[in-house]
C-alpha positions as CSV (number, residue, x, y, z in Angstrom):
1,M,54.7,116.6,91.5
2,L,58.4,117.0,91.0
3,L,59.1,114.1,93.2
4,L,56.5,111.9,91.2
5,A,58.4,112.7,88.0
6,L,61.7,112.0,89.6
7,M,60.4,108.5,91.0
8,S,59.1,107.6,87.4
9,L,62.4,108.3,85.8
10,Q,64.0,105.8,87.7
11,S,62.5,103.1,85.7
12,L,63.5,104.6,82.4
13,P,65.5,101.8,80.7
14,I,68.2,102.8,78.3
15,S,70.0,100.6,76.0
16,A,73.1,101.6,74.1
17,R,74.8,99.1,71.5
18,A,77.7,99.1,69.0
19,N,78.5,96.9,66.2
20,V,81.6,96.8,64.2
21,S,82.3,94.4,61.5
22,G,85.1,93.8,59.0
23,A,87.5,91.3,58.0
24,K,91.3,90.5,56.7
25,I,92.0,87.1,55.3
26,E,95.8,86.2,54.6
27,S,96.6,83.1,52.7
28,E,99.4,81.1,51.5
29,G,99.5,78.2,49.2
30,M,101.2,76.1,46.4
31,D,99.4,76.0,42.9
32,Q,101.0,73.9,40.2
33,G,104.5,74.0,42.0
34,V,104.2,78.0,42.3
35,H,104.1,79.5,45.8
36,F,101.5,82.2,46.2
37,K,100.4,84.6,49.1
38,S,97.3,86.7,48.9
39,E,95.4,89.1,51.3
40,M,91.7,90.1,51.3
41,E,90.3,92.9,53.2
42,A,86.8,94.1,53.9
43,Y,86.2,97.7,55.1
44,Q,85.5,98.2,58.6
45,K,81.9,99.4,59.3
46,A,80.5,100.8,62.7
47,T,76.9,101.3,63.9
48,L,75.9,102.8,66.9
49,S,72.3,102.8,68.4
50,L,70.4,104.0,71.5
51,G,67.1,103.0,72.8
52,V,64.7,104.6,75.4
53,S,61.6,103.2,76.7
54,Y,59.1,104.9,78.9
55,L,55.5,103.9,80.0
56,G,55.3,101.4,77.1
57,I,56.5,104.0,74.6
58,S,60.0,103.4,72.8
59,S,62.4,105.5,70.9
60,A,65.6,104.2,69.1
61,W,68.1,106.2,67.2
62,L,70.8,104.5,65.0
63,L,74.0,106.2,63.4
64,T,75.6,104.7,60.8
65,P,78.6,106.9,59.5
66,L,79.6,106.9,56.1
67,N,83.1,105.4,55.3
């Protein structure tokens, strides 16, 4: 019985993913003869996920930390 359970666990697909997003834009230019320089920055956000599937039954967990 234990051997059968261990053999079936070999086909247990587990997937993990991480997604990180954010941006920083620096620009320079001239407007009506005046030089300008600007910076824009978006907050970095991260999401972690984990999925498990077994015998056609799937479960997924998602972690999105607060900034």
